[in-house]
C-alpha positions in Angstrom: 0.0 0.0 0.0 1.3 3.4 -0.9 1.8 6.0 1.8 1.6 9.6 0.7 3.4 12.3 2.7 3.9 15.8 1.4 6.8 16.4 3.8 8.9 13.4 2.7 8.6 13.4 -1.1 12.2 14.1 -2.1 15.1 11.9 -3.2 18.6 13.3 -3.4 19.8 14.8 -6.7 22.8 16.6 -7.9 22.2 18.8 -10.9 24.3 21.2 -13.1 23.4 24.8 -13.8 21.8 25.8 -17.1 21.5 29.5 -18.2 19.8 30.7 -21.3 19.0 34.0 -23.1 15.7 35.6 -23.2 15.7 35.2 -27.0 18.1 32.4 -27.7 20.1 29.7 -26.0 23.4 31.1 -24.6 25.6 30.4 -21.6 25.0 32.8 -18.9 26.2 34.0 -15.5 25.8 32.7 -12.0 25.6 35.9 -9.9 27.8 36.2 -6.8 25.4 38.4 -4.8 26.2 41.8 -3.3 24.9 44.8 -5.1 24.7 43.1 -8.5 20.9 43.2 -7.9 20.9 47.0 -8.1 21.9 46.8 -11.7 18.9 44.7 -12.7 15.6 46.3 -13.6 13.1 45.7 -10.8 10.6 44.3 -13.2 13.2 41.6 -14.1 13.7 40.4 -10.5 12.2 37.1 -9.4 12.7 36.2 -5.8 12.7 32.6 -4.5 12.2 31.8 -0.8 14.2 28.8 0.6 12.4 27.4 3.6 15.4 25.7 5.1 15.0 23.1 7.8 13.0 23.7 10.9 15.1 24.6 13.9 18.2 25.0 11.7 18.0 28.8 11.2 18.9 28.5 7.6 16.1 30.0 5.5 17.0 32.5 2.8 16.1 34.2 -0.4 17.6 33.8 -3.9 17.1 36.1 -6.9 16.6 35.1 -10.5 16.7 37.5 -13.5 15.4 36.1 -16.8 17.4 38.7 -18.8 19.8 40.4 -16.3 23.0 38.5 -17.1 25.7 39.2 -19.6 24.4 39.7 -23.2 20.8 39.3 -22.0 21.3 35.9 -20.5 19.6 34.8 -17.3 21.2 35.4 -13.9 20.8 33.6 -10.7 22.0 35.2 -7.4 22.2 32.8 -4.4 21.5 34.1 -0.9 20.7 37.6 -2.0 19.1 38.4 1.4 22.3 37.5 3.2 24.4 39.5 0.7 22.2 42.5 1.0 21.8 42.5 4.8 24.8 40.8 6.2 22.6 38.4 8.2 20.4 35.4 7.8 16.7 35.5 7.2 15.8 33.3 10.2 14.3 29.9 11.0 11.9 28.4 8.5 10.8 30.7 5.8 7.1 30.0 5.3 5.8 32.5 2.7 6.9 35.4 0.6 4.8 38.0 -1.2 5.3 41.3 -3.1 3.0 44.3 -2.5 3.3 47.9 -3.5 7.0 47.6 -4.4 8.1 45.8 -1.3 8.6 42.2 -0.2 7.2 40.6 2.9 8.3 37.2 4.3 6.8 35.2 7.2 9.5 33.3 9.1 7.6 30.7 11.2 10.4 29.4 13.4 11.6 32.9 14.3 8.0 34.2 14.8 8.8 37.1 12.5 7.3 39.1 9.6 10.0 40.8 7.6 9.6 43.8 5.3 12.1 44.3 2.5 12.5 46.7 -0.4 12.5 45.4 -4.0 16.2 44.6 -3.7 15.7 42.3 -0.6 17.1 44.9 1.8 15.5 44.6 5.2 13.4 47.6 6.2 11.6 46.4 9.4 10.3 43.4 11.3 7.3 42.5 13.4 7.5 39.7 16.0 4.6 37.6 17.4 4.3 36.2 20.9 3.2 32.8 22.0 -0.4 33.8 22.5 -0.6 35.1 18.9 1.2 32.1 17.5 3.8 31.7 14.8 3.1 33.4 11.4 2.3 31.1 8.5 0.9 32.5 5.2 0.4 35.9 3.7 -2.0 37.9 1.6 -2.2 41.6 0.8 -4.8 44.2 -0.4 -4.9 48.0 -0.6 -1.8 48.7 1.6 -2.6 46.0 4.2 -0.8 42.8 4.9 -2.7 39.8 6.3 -0.9 37.0 8.0 -2.3 33.7 9.5 -1.1 33.0 13.0 -1.0 29.5 14.5 -2.7 30.8 17.7 -5.9 30.9 15.7 -5.8 34.4 14.3 -5.4 36.5 11.2 -3.5 39.7 11.8 -3.9 42.9 9.8 -0.7 44.9 9.3 -0.4 48.4 7.8 2.1 48.1 5.0 3.3 51.7 5.3 3.8 52.0 9.1 4.4 48.3 9.4 2.4 48.2 12.6 -0.2 45.7 13.8 -3.7 47.2 13.4 -6.1 44.4 14.3 -6.5 40.7 14.8 -9.5 38.5 14.1 -10.0 35.0 15.5 -10.6 32.2 13.0 -10.3 28.4 13.4 -7.4 26.5 14.9 -4.0 26.5 13.3 -4.8 28.5 10.2 -2.6 28.0 7.2 -3.2 29.2 3.7 -4.9 32.6 3.0 -6.0 34.3 -0.2 -7.9 37.5 -1.1 -10.7 37.4 -3.7 -13.2 40.2 -4.3 -12.9 41.9 -1.0 -12.9 38.7 1.1 -10.1 36.7 2.8 -10.4 33.0 2.6 -8.5 31.1 5.4 -7.7 27.4 5.7 -8.1 26.2 9.3 -5.9 23.1 9.6 -6.3 22.3 13.3 -3.0 20.5 13.0 -4.8 17.8 11.1 -8.2 17.9 12.9 -10.0 21.1 11.8 -12.1 21.1 8.6 -13.2 24.7 8.1 -12.5 27.7 6.0 -13.1 31.1 7.5 -14.4 33.9 5.2 -13.4 37.3 6.4 -14.9 40.6 5.1 -12.0 42.9 4.6 -14.1 46.1 5.0 -15.2 45.2 8.5 -12.4 42.7 9.3 -14.8 40.2 10.8 -15.5 36.6 10.0 -18.5 36.6 7.7 -19.0 32.9 7.6 -17.4 29.6 8.2 -17.5 26.9 5.6 -17.0 23.2 6.2 -14.4 21.7 3.9 -12.2 18.6 3.8 -10.2 17.9 6.9 -6.8 19.6 7.4 -7.0 22.2 4.7 -3.6 23.7 3.8 -3.1 25.5 0.5 -5.6 27.9 -1.1 -5.7 29.8 -4.3 -8.2 32.0 -6.2 -8.8 31.9 -9.9 -11.7 32.8 -12.1 -13.8 34.0 -9.2 -13.5 30.6 -7.5 -11.6 29.4 -4.5 -9.5 26.2 -4.7 -8.6 24.4 -1.5 -6.0 21.7 -1.1 -6.5 19.6 2.0 -4.4 16.8 3.4 -7.6 14.9 4.3 -6.7 14.1 7.9 -3.8 13.9 10.3 -0.5 12.2 9.3 -0.3 9.6 7.8 -3.9 9.5 6.7 -3.6 11.9 3.8 -5.6 11.8 0.6 -4.7 15.3 -0.6 -8.1 16.2 -2.1 -8.8 19.5 -3.9 -12.2 21.2 -3.6 -13.6 24.2 -5.6 -15.7 26.7 -3.6 -18.0 29.1 -5.5 -18.5 32.2 -3.4 -21.5 33.2 -5.4 -23.5 30.0 -4.8 -21.8 28.7 -1.7 -21.3 25.3 -3.5 -18.3 23.1 -2.8 -17.2 20.5 -5.3 -14.4 17.9 -5.0 -12.2 17.9 -8.2 -9.2 15.6 -7.8 -6.1 14.9 -5.7 -3.2 17.3 -5.5 -0.1 18.1 -3.5 0.5 21.5 -5.2 -1.7 24.0 -7.0 -1.1 27.1 -9.2 -3.3 29.1 -11.6 -2.9 31.2 -14.7 -5.9 32.8 -16.3 -8.8 30.5 -16.1 -6.8 27.3 -15.7 -5.7 25.6 -12.5 -2.5 23.6 -12.8 -2.4 20.6 -10.5 0.5 18.3 -9.4 0.0 15.1 -7.4 3.3 13.7 -6.1 2.8 10.2 -4.9 5.6 8.3 -3.2 5.6 4.6 -2.6 7.8 4.2 0.5 8.2 0.5 0.1 10.2 1.1 -3.1 11.1 4.8 -2.6 9.7 5.7 -6.0 7.7 8.8 -6.8 5.1 9.3 -9.4 4.0 12.8 -10.5 0.6 13.1 -12.0 -0.2 16.4 -13.7 -3.6 17.7 -14.6 -5.4 20.9 -15.4 -8.8 22.2 -14.6 -10.4 24.7 -16.9 -12.7 26.9 -14.9 -14.8 28.1 -17.8 -15.4 24.8 -19.5 -15.2 22.8 -16.2 -12.9 20.3 -17.9 -10.4 18.3 -15.8 -7.7 16.9 -18.0 -4.8 14.6 -17.0 -1.8 15.9 -19.0 1.8 16.8 -18.3 2.0 20.5 -19.1 5.7 20.4 -18.4 6.4 18.5 -21.6 10.2 19.1 -21.6 10.6 17.7 -18.1 14.0 16.2 -17.2 14.3 12.8 -15.7 15.5 14.2 -12.4 12.3 16.2 -12.0 10.0 13.4 -13.2 11.3 11.0 -10.6 11.3 13.4 -7.6 8.4 14.9 -5.7 7.6 18.5 -6.6 8.0 20.9 -3.7 6.9 24.1 -5.4 5.1 25.3 -8.5 4.4 29.0 -9.2 3.5 30.7 -12.4 4.7 34.1 -13.6 1.5 36.1 -14.1 3.0 38.2 -16.9 3.8 35.4 -19.3 2.7 32.0 -17.8 6.2 30.6 -17.2 6.3 27.8 -14.6 8.8 27.8 -11.7 9.1 24.3 -10.2 11.4 23.0 -7.4 12.5 19.8 -5.8 14.3 19.2 -2.6 15.5 16.3 -0.4 15.6 18.1 3.0 19.3 17.5 3.1 21.0 19.4 0.3 20.2 22.6 -1.6 17.1 22.4 -3.8 16.9 22.7 -7.6 14.6 25.3 -9.3 13.4 24.8 -12.9 11.9 27.4 -15.2 9.6 26.3 -18.0 8.0 28.4 -20.7 4.3 28.5 -20.7 4.3 25.9 -23.5 6.2 23.5 -21.2 9.7 23.8 -22.7 12.5 23.8 -20.2 14.4 27.1 -20.1 16.6 27.0 -17.0 17.6 24.7 -14.1 19.4 26.3 -11.1 20.8 24.9 -7.9 19.3 27.1 -5.2 21.1 28.8 -2.3 19.3 26.7 0.3 17.1 23.8 1.2 13.5 23.5 0.2 12.7 26.3 -2.3 9.1 26.9 -1.4 7.8 30.1 -3.0 8.5 32.2 -6.1 7.6 35.9 -6.2 7.4 38.1 -9.3 7.9 41.8 -9.1 6.8 42.5 -12.7 
């Protein structure tokens, strides 16, 4: 019998660096850090958060520039946060977002929210105490940053003053959060035992309703006016990783398929289900897409130029550049630095890069 565990999906891999031009294949540069980032147009900066290992104080941020290297080649700068600030990011980088020209990172193990400029220079931090709980995931809207806190709250932070403004109580151990049409949708995991999604009205910053979903909801995205929730399905090891679609207009909830990772571009949700058989230590990745307009679910590998190392390892991250549909995908083994791949929107592989840390978990686009 197969045992599926999102936190133990990776096999070790060693992989060379590939750099290409924006227009044609060329060898490129591996950036050394420091102020090299200042010479890159802000719209060409892509930031990658490396989660690190819990209690190891080794999270960090890398920067990738599709066109910022020599002769228009791509450029990858490892550990840009360390290079810019002369210090580490902290323990367990959980989430990273861009809002109004600045970056914000939640560092769970360090109980910190970090504000940076668009060159990853630290501007300010906010700490959370034990009663509030450790920060998890982030959302932003109209100059406000919203962060889920494991104490059972969502905090509202003013992005300008970077001060806490309010907190609202939700379910237990909230995880993923997303904004859609003036509402915040929050997954309440209960550390494996809650099965609710809180809907917060941003204008009043109060919980408008609580929706029962699959047990242990974790990841949540919005696309096409719908909310997509990925749940573990229970406490470890009883995971089934189901995905549900919630329609805010009708209140309906529909189960779609199984997934360990979700991303969206336009009206299409891109789904990955990494299934590891721990009796043989083999991983199978199943790819599918859901078209929100046509309501079609298709099993197809949209990463058509996928290297063998990626196809045989569990996928730790998938994010999509909203400006062009490019895919950013990572794998990691929890022991060595992860690998980040970039694919064009048509599925062709463009770059493969050894990250500056373990567990690359989030890609943020400043364009």
